[in-house]
C-alpha positions in Angstrom: 71.3 45.5 89.5 74.1 45.5 92.0 76.9 43.9 91.6 76.8 41.2 94.2 74.0 40.5 92.7 76.0 39.9 88.8 78.9 38.3 90.7 76.2 35.4 92.2 76.1 34.9 88.9 79.6 35.1 88.0 79.8 31.8 90.8 76.2 29.9 90.2 77.7 29.6 86.0 81.4 28.6 87.3 80.3 26.1 89.4 78.3 24.4 87.2 81.0 24.6 84.2 83.1 22.6 86.7 81.2 20.4 87.3 80.3 20.5 91.0 77.1 22.2 91.8 73.4 23.2 89.3 71.5 24.3 91.6 72.5 27.6 92.5 72.8 28.5 88.9 68.9 27.2 88.3 67.9 29.4 90.8 69.6 31.6 87.9 67.1 30.2 84.9 63.8 30.3 84.1 62.0 29.6 81.0 62.8 32.2 79.0 66.5 31.6 79.5 68.3 30.2 77.0 71.5 28.6 76.4 73.2 28.5 72.9 76.5 26.1 72.0 78.1 26.6 68.3 80.1 24.6 66.6 79.5 20.9 65.1 79.7 18.6 68.6 77.0 17.3 69.4 76.6 20.0 72.3 76.0 22.4 69.2 72.2 24.7 69.2 69.8 26.2 71.9 68.4 25.0 74.2 66.0 26.9 76.5 64.8 27.1 80.2 65.9 25.7 83.7 66.1 21.8 83.1 67.4 21.8 79.6 70.5 24.1 80.9 70.9 22.2 82.9 70.6 18.4 81.3 73.1 20.3 79.1 75.4 20.7 81.7 74.8 17.4 83.6 75.5 15.8 80.3 78.8 17.6 80.1 79.7 17.0 83.3 78.6 13.1 82.2 80.8 13.1 79.0 83.4 14.1 80.3 83.4 10.3 83.4 82.6 13.4 86.0 85.8 15.2 85.6 84.6 18.1 84.0 86.8 21.4 85.4 86.8 25.0 84.4 89.4 26.8 85.4 88.7 30.6 85.4 91.5 32.7 83.9 89.5 36.0 83.8 85.7 37.2 85.2 84.7 40.2 83.4 81.4 41.5 85.4 80.8 45.6 83.6 77.5 47.5 85.4 75.4 46.9 83.4 73.7 43.2 82.5 76.6 41.8 80.9 78.7 38.9 82.1 82.2 37.5 80.6 83.8 34.8 81.5 86.7 33.4 80.5 88.8 30.0 81.3 90.2 26.9 80.0 87.2 23.4 80.3 88.2 21.0 80.7 88.2 16.9 81.9 89.0 13.5 80.5 87.3 10.4 78.9 88.5 7.2 78.7 92.3 8.0 80.3 92.3 11.0 77.7 92.6 14.6 78.7 89.9 16.5 76.2 90.6 20.5 76.5 89.6 23.3 75.2 89.2 27.5 76.1 85.9 29.2 76.5 84.4 31.9 77.1 81.2 32.5 78.5 78.8 35.6 77.7 75.8 36.4 79.9 73.0 38.5 80.0 70.8 39.2 83.4 67.8 41.2 84.3 66.1 41.3 87.4 68.3 38.5 89.3 67.6 36.4 86.2 70.1 35.4 83.8 67.9 36.0 80.6 71.0 34.7 77.5 74.7 32.5 77.3 77.0 31.6 75.3 79.5 29.2 75.6 81.8 29.4 72.8 85.2 28.8 71.7 88.0 30.8 69.7 89.3 27.0 68.4 85.7 25.5 67.2 87.5 22.0 66.2 89.1 22.2 69.3 85.6 22.8 71.5 84.2 19.6 68.4 86.2 17.3 69.2 86.2 17.6 73.3 82.8 16.8 72.5 82.4 14.3 70.0 82.6 10.5 71.1 
């Protein structure tokens, strides 16, 4: 797996988390891909397959009145098939700003994202962001 393939995967994840475009991410997913969201919010759980993962990201964008924004603070693309992106996910709902610092960990094999975890160190901040 080339470094450019891993960098492309990071960019695809960032675009989708920024509420801009799920197309590049969708191209890197298949039916075995799993996204895990820890926590007690309405988003918590496992999402398996391209449709479920893309649907979750679209739901996140809609929940924040289409203002979902992901500010990347650091990305790590080691030689292995793992990726880590750290940043701030934010958006507004009904005029109130919500946000949480998150880390996105993913494994990549043969160009396909196999597993993705989106987690926040401050679980209460994360849960509040997604509870209505």
